[in-house]
C-alpha positions, 0 to 999 in steps of 0.5 A: 070465898072472899079470901080466894077472890082477894088472893086472886086479885092481888096475884093479878095486880102484881103480875100485870104491874109495869115491868113485872113478869112471871116465868117458869124457866129463866128470868125475863127482863122487860126494860132498862132504866136509869138507876138500875144495876145490871150484873152480867157475867161474860163467858168465853172458853171457860173463862168468865168476867163479871161487870156491873152496869149502873145505868147513868143516862136516859136513852138518847135516840141515834140516827141510823142509815142502813138501807135494806140491810136493817130488815125489821129494825125500827129504832136504836138508842143508847144509854150511859153506864158506869161499869164498876169492874171495867178498866175505864169505869164506863160502858154503854147500853144500846136499845134495839127496837124492831117493827115486829115488837121484839126488843133487845139491849146490848151491854158493852164494855171496852176492857173487862178483866181478861177481855179487851171488849165485851158485848152481851145481847139480852132479848128483853121480855124473853125468859132465858138462862143465857144470851149471846155475847161477842168477846175479844180476849186480851191480846187478840184482835178478833172477837169470838162468840161467847155467852153471857147471863144476867146475874141480877137487876136491882 
């Protein structure tokens, strides 16, 4: 009986630890913080490129003015990142907080392999296999809707 209670207590402690998530389908990512490495794969029309975003700077709030077009949006912040596969070696991570409690983040690199511009929108705290992306292929001026997935976070 003591072993059952102990195992249940340990399971409860692990599942309630900050940032911990138990999911049955997909992965859920709860937060972005300095020092993390996010490996992300961007896919458009069967072509894929991978970027590893190493978060280098704490979130800095941004003033934004958009009037009634903001809807549920409450605050916006950005973080600096080093992207090991990007041509410039740099990227940005944007944090979007909504009044409803929803939180999103977007991983942006200006040049990543065959793509001139990539943005991956990850819904934080939501289990999913893939997320939406905007991708601009090399030599094209208009971005297209693609997909992205988080390969791992360390």
